[in-house]
N, C-alpha and C positions, 0 to 999 in steps of 0.2 A: 586607567584607560588613557591611551595616547591621543594626541591631536590628529594623528594621521595613521591609516592602515592601508596595506596593500590590497587586502580583501575585506569587505564588510558584508556579512551574511545577515539578511533580514529574515529572522525566524530561527529558533533554536531547538525545534523538535527533531524528529528522526532525520528528516532530509537535511536541514541546516547543519545538524551535528555530524551527520555522515560526511558532508562536504568538508567541514572543519577537521574531522579526523583524517581523511585521506590527504588533505593538503599538508597538515602538520606531520604526517607519517612519512611523507615523501622527501628523501634527502635532496632531491632536485629542486624542491620549493624552499626558498630561503626568505620568504616574505613574512609579513605579520597578518594575523587574522583576528577580526572582531566579530562576535556573534551577538546580535541584538535580539533579545526575547522579551516580549511584553508581559508574559505571565510565567514566573518561575515555578509555579505549582503545576503547570501543564494540565490543569484540571479539565479544560475543555478542548485540549489539543486533539486533533483527529487521531494522532498516535495513541493517546490514552484511552480513547473511546472506541477503538477499532476491535474487530473480531480477531485480529492478530494471527493471520494464517498465510500460507504460501503455497502456490501451485505452479506446475509447469504446463498444465493443460490450457494452452492458448492456441490460437490459430495462426499466429504470425511468428516466424522464427526468432525475431529479435526479442519478443516478449518471453518466449521459451528460454532463450539464452540468458536474459536478465534474471529470471527466477532460478535458473541452474546455478548461476554465480551466487545469488542470494542464499540458496539452500546450503551450498558449500561454506559460505562465509558464516552463516548462522551456526553450523555445526562446530566450527572452530572458534566461535566468538569468545568463549570464556578465556582462552589462552591469549588470543590476539588482543583483547581489551584489558588484559591484566594490568592493574595499577597497584603496585605493592603486593599485599596479600589478598586483595580483592579480585576475584575471578567471577565475572557476571555470567553465570550459566543461564541460558535462556530456556532450559527445560524443553527443548524441541521434541515434540511428540510427532513422529513421522507416520501419522495415521492415514495419509493419503486423501485424495478427493475422489468422489464417486458421482459422475454425471449420468443421469438417466434420460433416455429418449423414448417417447411413446408415439411419435409420428415419423413417417418416412423422411420428411425434411430434416427433423432433428437428428435422426440416425445418420443421414448422409453427412451432416455437419460434423458429427462425432468421428466418422470415418476419415473425412478430409483433415480434420484437426489431428487425428491420430497419426496420419502419414507425415505431417509436418513435425510432430513431436518426436516420432521415432527417427526421422532423419536427423534430428538434433541430438539423438542419443538418450532421450527421456525414457524412463522406465514406466511406460504406460501400456496397459492391455485393454482389449475390447472383450466384453462378455455378452453372451446371449442370455435370455431369461433363465435358462437352466443353471448356468454357472453362477448367475446372480443369486438365485434362490438357494443354491448350495452354500454360497459364502455367507448370506444373511437370510436365514430361513424365516425370520419374522416379517420380512418385507413382502408386500403383496405385489407380484410382478406380472400378473396376467396381461396388463396393458403395455408392458415394457418391451420394446423391440431391440434395444441395444443399450449397453452400459459401458462407460469408460472409467477405468480405475488406475490411479497412480500408485504403484507398489512401493516407490521410494522417492525421496526428494520433494515430498509434499507433506503438509501437516500444519500444526499450529505451535505457538511459542509465546514467550513472555514479551508483550508489546512494550511496556515501559522499561523493561530490562534492556531491550535493544537501544532505545533512545538514551537512557541514562548511561549505558555502557559507552556509546559513542561520545557522549558529552564529557564524561569523566576522563576518557583517554585523550580526547582533543585538548582539554584543559591541561592535563599532565604533560602534553607535548608542546604547550606554549600558546594555545588559542586563548584569547580573552573573551569572557562572557559578561554582558552587562544587562541588568534588568531595566528595560526602558522600551520606548516605542518610537519607531521611525515615523515622523510626521511630515517630512519633506525630503526630497532628493534634489540636490543641485545638479544642473546640467549646463554645459557650455557646448553648443552645437551638437556634434555627434558623439559626445562623451558625457557620462555622468561624472561628477567631480566630488560630491560630498553627500552625507546624510545629516539631517538635523533631527535631534531626538526631542521627545516631549519634555525632557528635563531642561531643554534650552541649549544643550551642547551641540555644536556642529563639528562633525568629524570628517576630515578629508579622506577620500576613498579612491584607490586605484582601480578597483573592480567592485561592483555591487552584484550580489547573488540574491535573487528573489526566491526565498524558500519559505514563504509565508502562508502556505497551505490554502485554506478556503478564502483567505484575504489577499490572494495573489493579485487580483485585479486592482485592489486599492494601492498596493505597493507599486505596480506598474504605472498607474496613472500619475503617481508623484513624479515619475520620470518622463511624463508625457507619452507613455506607451500604453498599448492595450493587450490584454490576454483574456481569452474567453473562459475564465475560470470563475465559478460561483459556488456558494455553499448549498449543498443538497442534503437534506436530512435523512438519516437511516436509523431505524429503531431496532435494537437488539433485545431479545428476551431470554432469560434463563428459566428453564422449567424442570420440574421433578416428575418422575413417572411412577405410577402405582405398580407397573410391571416393567422390570428392566429388560430391554431388548437383548436377546441372545443370538449369537451367530457362530460361525465356524471359528474354533480356536486358532485355526491356521491363518486366518485373515484378521489382522488388527486386534488380536486378542479376544475375538468374539463379539466386539461391539461395532457400531457403525464408524466409518470414516466420516469425512465431511461430505455429506450427501446433498446433491443439488437435484431436487425433484424437477420433472419436466415443466412444472408451473413456475419455477424460479425460486420457490421456497427452499431455504437451505437449513441444515441441522447438523450439529456435530456434538460429540461427547465433551463435557467440561467437568472433569472429576466425576462425581456420582450424578451430576446433573447433565442437562443438554443446553446448548446455545443455539438459538434459531433467529431467523429474520427473513425478510423478503424485500424486493424492490416495491416501493409504493405504487398504487394504481395511478395516482396523480403525483407528479414529481416536480413541483415548482422550486425555483430558487427560494431560499428562506433568509431571514435576517441572520446576521452573523452571531447574534446572541440568543437565537431561538433553539433551545435544547429540550423542549417539551416532548416527551415520547408520544408517538402515535399509538395509543393503547388499543385502539380498535383493530389494528392490523392483526393482532394475535387471534382475537375472537372471530373475525370475519374472514381472514385469509389463511393464516398459518395453521391454527388448530384443525380446521376441517381438512386441509391438505394432508397434514401429518397423520391424522386419524384414518384417512382413506388409504394411506400408504402402509400403515402398520397397526396391528391390533394393540401393540405395546404403547402406542401414542394416543389411544382413545381416552385414557384417564390420565391427564397431566395437569399440573398446576404451576402457574407462574410464581417464581420466587424472587425475581429481580428483573428490572428493565431499565434501559437508558437510551438516549439518542445522541448520536454524534454526527459530524458533518463529513461528507465527501468533499474534497477539493475537485469539483466536477468540471471536466473539460467539455464544454457544451458543443464543441465541434465534432469530436470523435471518441470521447471517453478514454483517451490515452494520454500518457505522460508527455510533457513538453520539457525537453532538456537541451539547452544550447544557448548560444549568443543571439541577441537581437542583431539582424543583418546590417542595420545602420548604426545603432548605438552599441558598438561591439564590446564595450566593457560593462554591459548590463547583461547578466546571464539569468536564464529561467531554469527553475527546477520545480515545476508546478504541474497541476492538472492530473494527478495520479488516479483520481476517480475511484478511490477505494483500494488501490494497490500500492500505496506509498510505503508501507512497512516492508513488503516483500521486495519492492523495487528500490528501496532506499540504498542498500549497499552498492548496487551497480550505478545508480544515479549519482551518488556521492563521489564514487571513483571517477565517473565520466566528467563531471563538472571540474573536479580537481585536475584532470588531465588537460582540459581545455585551458584552464588558467595557467598551468605550469608549462605546457608544451605547445599550446596554440592549436591542438587537435587531439583526437582520440588515439590512444595508444593500445588499448586492450579491446574492448567491445565497441564497435562503431555504432553510435546512436544517432547518426545523421538523419535516419528515417523519421525520428521523433523530435527533430529540431523545430525551431520556431518558424522556419521558412514555410512549412506547410500551413501554419496558421495565417501568415501574411497572404498566402496564395489561396486560402480557403480550400485546401486540398486535404480531405480527411485521410488519416492513417487507419485503414480498416482492420478491425479485430472482431472476429465473430464470436469469440468466447468471452463475452462481457456478462458478468453477473453482479 
């Protein structure tokens, strides 16, 4: 490890490693990169505990475009991230998302979202109850007014594969990684100047990137800054079915895509099992080390909802469960990517609110462009910059799950 780096990235999971990859892959960037990661096992990283999926079904064009780039990048990931003979195939299962609406208001939102998605070129269709029943006969659709289904560009993939692929390629391209923890950030007026590590080492820094996930507010405070990001707990359950759901072989091989019930409960295939979860009824910020699953959510919310939606889900059994953290943006549940307007060499890549894996490639590329060129060169993410945080101006996204 050197005494000084052009870029120091705080956090080495998928976002930090994506930034490191895009910087070191760009021939126009000739600087040095240090990634500081406090836990090399990534056991409790939001990346590792995520449901690891991607969708284009958002209500805002910029979020649609972010995921479109992400899906394309994930499909070509194995070759792009190749290091020697290692090709990290993410096993992208393009199973799609299926949003269900059973009220006029929900149906109208799906129609409005669909218009935005189609304008961006997304492969999304709207189905009435008859088309939905034909595609997935095991679903009870008497209450459904409209469904929105992503035929391509959506699905699920290997979460840690994405993170470790970025990390390995960034290191192969010259980024340095150190297992340590940033405990202080030096600042002189309108610039950050250094990071001090728990080991006692102080490293000079030309630019600091905050990629510390749910701990983003702690990192920002070290520089005398604020960001409204806090850890929010989400519990995921894996269950087995006594009766395997059957559907049309023409749609997703006869099984469900990632289905979002009108209640907000979601469910998708995971091998021979199913993965499910829901937003908690009460959703307070939690301690950074609180990873105890909310076991009652399955019995009280998820199982009754799924059993009502399909007879195949009446007899199911939990075989695994875990809790992870969203790096939750309390202002508007959307990513924050960009410079601080006053301390301009401090960059945010935070607040993804459960979308970090799918938005990681675009966010990493965007931050690298800001550092290398002083502005965005590909996808303009100005709308989701820090300025809106400072102005208390939410970036509205209606398709938040």
